[in-house]
N, C-alpha and C positions, 0 to 999 in steps of 0.2 A: 504493499499500499504506499509506503513512504518513498516517494520518488520525486519527479519533477514538480508536481502540482503545488506542494506546500512552499517550495522555494521560488516559484514564479507567479503564482496566481494573484498575490496581493497587489503587484504592480498594475495588473489589468483591472482590479476592483476599485482602487482608489479614485480614478477620475469620475466614476458614477456614484460612489458612496464615500463622500468626503467626511466621514465621522467614524470614530473608533469603536464605539459601543455596537452600532449596527453591524460592523464587520465581524466582531467577535460573536455576535448572535448568529450571523451568517454561517460561521464555521461550526457553531454549536448545532444549528439546524441541519447542516450537511451531515454531521456526525450522527444525529438522532435519526435522520432519514436513512442513512446507511445502516444503522443498527436495526431499523424496521425491516429493511431489505434482507439483512443478514439473518434475522429471526425467521423470515419466510423461507430463505434458501436453506436454513438449517433443517426445517421440517422436510423440505423436498429432498435435500441431500441425504438425510438419514433414512428416508423412505425409499429412495431410489439411488443407492450408493454405487455409482459408476462414474468414471472420468468423462469429461466432455462438457461440463458446465451447461450453459443454456442450450447447446446443441442437443444434448441428451435429454434435458428436462422438458424442452418445448416439443421434442419429438414424441416423448411419452405422453405429455399432457394434451397436445392439440393435434398436430399433423407433421409428417416428415418434411414438408416444404418449409414450415416455420422453423423446424429444427435445423435444416440445412442453411436457411438464411441466417440463423443465429450463429452457426458455425462459420459461415462466410464473414459475418460481421466481426466475429471473434478474431479471425485471421487478419482482417484489414484494420478495423477500428479498435478492436479490443486488445490486440497485442502488437501488431506491426507498427501502428501509428504511435502508441505510447512509447515503444522502444525507440522509434525514430525521434520523438520529441525529447526523450531522456538523453539520447546520444547527442542531439544538437545542443541541449543545455549543458551537458558535460563538456563539449568542445567550447561553448561560449564562456563557461566559468574558467576553464583552463586558459583560454585566450585572454580573458580579463586579467589574469594573474601574470601570465607570460605572453605578452603580445606578439612575440616572434613565432609562436606556435600557430598553425593554421587550424581554426576551430572545426571545420568540416572534416579535415583529415583525422583529427583526434577522435571525432565521433565515429567515423568509419572504422578506425583502428579498434575502438572499444567494441563495436558490434561484431567485427570479425573475430576478435579475441574471445568474446563470450560464445560465439558459434562453435569454436573449437572445443571449449569446455563442455558444451551441451552434446557434443558427439562422443563424449567419454562415458564411462560406466556410471550407473545411477548413484552408486555409493559415493563416488568422487563429486558428482554434482551436488548431492545432499550436503556433504561437508563444506564445499565451496559456498553454497547458499547460506548455510547456517552461520558460518564464520563471518561473512560479510554483513549479514543482517544484524547480528549481535553488535558488531563494530559500528554499524551505522546508527543504531539506536543509542549506543553509548556516546557517540560523538555529538548527536543532537542534544542529548540530556546535558552533556558538558557545555555545549554552546548556550543552552538556556540558563544553566546554573551560573556560568561566567558572566552572562549579561546582567543577571539580577544583582551581582556583587559589584558591578561597575557603576560609576557615577554618571549623571546626565539623563536619568530616567524622568519622564514626565507622565505620572500616572493619571493626571487630569484628562489626558487625551482619550482615555477609555471610558470616561463618564458619559452618561446619556445627556443629550443636548436638545434644546428646543428646536423643533423642525425635523427631528429624527423619524417621526411617525410616517411622514410621506415617503421616506426612503424604503420602508418595508414593503410597500405596495407598488413600487415603481418597476418599470420594465428593466432598468439597470440592475435592480436587486435580483430579479429572476435570472438574468443572463449571468450575473456574478455567481449565483448559486450553481450554474453549470460548471464554472471554473472550480468551485469548491468540490463538487461531486467528482470532477476529474481527479482532484487531489486525493479523494477517498477511494477512487477506482482501485479495485483489488480486494475490497471487502468480501467479495464473493469468490476469491481465488481458490479456496479449499474445495469448492464444488467442481472445479476444473480437473482436479487430481484426486478425486474421492476414491477412485479405483486403486490408487497406489498409497493410500493412507491406512495405517494399521487401525483396526476396530473403527471403521468409518461411522457406524451408527452412534458412537459416542464422541469421537474426536472431530468429526466434521462440524457438528454444532458448536463444540468448544472453540475450535479454531475461528469459526465465523464470528461468533458473538464476542468472545474475549479479545480477539484481535482487533475488531472494530472499536470496541469500547476504549481500549488502551490508546489507540491512535487518535480517537476523539480528544482525549485529555491532552495528548502531546501536541496536537495541531492548534488547539485554543491557546495553550501556553506559548507556543512558538510565535504565533501571529501577534500575541500581546507584546512579546519582546520586540518584534519588528516595529510595532506601532509606537511604543514608548521610548525607543532608543534612536530612531533613524528619522531624519527629515523626510516628510511624506513626498515633497516635490522631487526628491532624489530618486524615489522608488516608482513614481507614476509612469506607467507604460514601459517599465523595464522588466526584463525577464531574469536579471541577476540580482533578485531581491536579497538572497542570502549573502552574497558577496558584498553588496552595498551596505547592508546592515552590519555585517562583520567588521567592515572598515570603520563604520560609525562608532561601534562599540569598543573595538580593540585597537584601533589605529590601522595604518596602512599595512604593516607587516603582519600584525595579528589577524587582520581581516583577510589578507591573502591566504594565511594558513587555514582560517576557517572556511574560506571558499574552496580551497583545495580539498579539505576534508569532506565538504558537501558533495563536491564532484566525485570524490572517491566513493562516497556512500551510494551514488547512483549505479555503481557496478552491480550491487545486489538487486536493485530494482530491474535492471535490464536482464539479468540472469533469470530472475523469477518469472518475468513476462515471457521470455523466450521458452522457458521450460513448460509453462502452463499452456502456451499457444500450440506448441508441438503436440501436446497430449490431446488437445481438441482435434487437431488434424488426424492424429492417429486413430481416434475413435471413429471419425468420419470414414477413414480408410477401411476400418473393420466392417462398417455397415454398407458402404457403397462399393459395389464390385468394380465399377469403372475407376475408382480412386484407391484401390487396395494397395498401390505402391506406397501410399502415405504411411502405411502401417509396417512397412518393411524395415527391419532393424539392421544396423551394421553388426560387426562381430562383437561389439561391446554392449549390444542391446538397445542402442539409441535409435530412434526413428530418423535416419539420416536425411531422407528426402524432405520430410516435414521441417526439419531444422534449416536446411538449405533454402527451401521455398519461402519460409517466413523471413529469413535473413535477406533474401533477394528483394522481397517486397519492402522491407525496412529501408534498404539502400535507395530504392526508387523514391520513397516518400521523403527521405532526407535531402534529396537533390531537387525536389519539386515543391516543398511546402515550408511555411514559416511555423514557428512554435505556436503562436496564438491561433492560426488557422487550424493546425492539427488538433489542438485542444478542443476547439468547438466542434470540429468534424467528428472527433472521437466520441464526445459525450452525447451528441444528438442520437447516434446509432446505439450506443450502449444503454442509454436510458430507455429506448424502445424495448430492447431485449430484456432488461431487468424488470421493466414494467409488466411485460407479458408473463415473466416467471412469477412475479409476486401475485398476479391474478390467477396463476395456476394453483395456488393454495386452496382458495374456495372452490375452484373448478374441480380439482381432484378429490376434495372432500365430498363433493356431490357425486362424482363419477365412480370413485373407488372408496366407498365409506368403510369397507371391511379390511382394507390393506393396513398392516401394522405400521404405526407411526411412532418410532422410538423417541422422537422429539416433536412437540406440538408448539405452535406459536403462542406465547403468553399474551394475555389481554386481547386475544382475537375477538373481533376482526379489526381492531383499532390500527395495528401496524400496517395492515393491508390497505385500509382506507387512506391513512396519512400518506403512505408512499405513493399511492396511485394519484391522489389529488395533486400533490406537489409535482409529480412527474409530468402530468398534463399541463400544469401551469408553466413549467420550465420549457417544455417542448413547443408550446404556443409562442411564448416569448422569444425563443430562439429562432423559430421560423419567421417571425416578424422582424426581429432586429438583425439577424444574420442570414439573409436569404441565400447567399452564395454557398456558405458552408452547409446549409440545409439541402441545397440542390446537390452538392457532392454526396451527401448521405443518401438521398433518394436515388441517385444514379448508381451508387454502390448496391442498393437493394434490387434495382432492376437487373443489373448484371448478375446478381446472385440467383434471381429467378431463372434467367436464361441458362446459367450453368447447371442449375438443378434439373431442368427438363432435358438438357443436353446429355448430362451424365446418366440420367434415368433411362433415356432412350438407348444409350450405348449398353447399359446393363441389360435391358430387355432384349436387345438384338443378340447379345452374347449368350 
């Protein structure tokens, strides 16, 4: 979950929401919304424990076409685009510290290096991922703790102000929530690899719920630090928020070190996204005869074609899109997929009432209603305010429909 979004989103939120308290509420709302989604996915994941995420869940709940489209969205917007955005931010941060380095070349090098790791044995991937994730969390907590001990904080910036009320119902607030939801993207990641998790009936819900709750606290604290320590005008419309804030808190050299650590932490995010994405493609290959090559492992057991395919798509996106455009493109499509999965909870309770559910959504149906209503609000605002990125998303879905019927036809012919 902890990737590019929390270190870039604030810069895009400040122009439309020039007040500290509504921004913190925004991050809290995003976390609560993600937690509502995680509770719903926990019920579905424990009930139907197989890798594949929305591809598997929507296929079982509705129709294979919706499942295929979700898998296609996962490959393009769900994994390839976030990896591309993370790699671009990695290069941007490193270039900001050492201007002589080429940002795009750094990003490409990171993606290709992670691709080689993902072609190795699962046990090596697990150790690599765990080590970098623990390191990343430790670095962020150290950043927050260090900021609170430094001078120059202005706590009054976080207090509610007259006129804040109009911000909560504005179009800018809804679009800013899209950025926040991108930062929380990954709250449903355990559902993508449920088939490779020990005791999935118990551990998938735990991973979904506790992972989301802990990141909610971390994100609110981190954005509070950004807001009270760093001049807002320096962060507006900037994607290097972490680096800018680090320099404001710790000085030039200390800020550069903090920026390098943030960039270093993105390695775990890229690795997790590539791993999860390849597992979705692997499940699609198991189900679709025409795409069975996606499930074919190398001698170490890794689905090599799926790894190479997502990597190639990542590189295409890196050379054709900006970070801000990628974020909006990603979230429009992902929000549709997750919205349909959340609605699958009441749908499957009606269709399959006798199937065992090791975990049930607490306070049902409140989490379903809350997630659904806010998702609709976000998607409408995004379509109105960002028509170009919305058109990209619609085009992606149309291509997915064409691919579904093309591969289905080949399977029937064979």
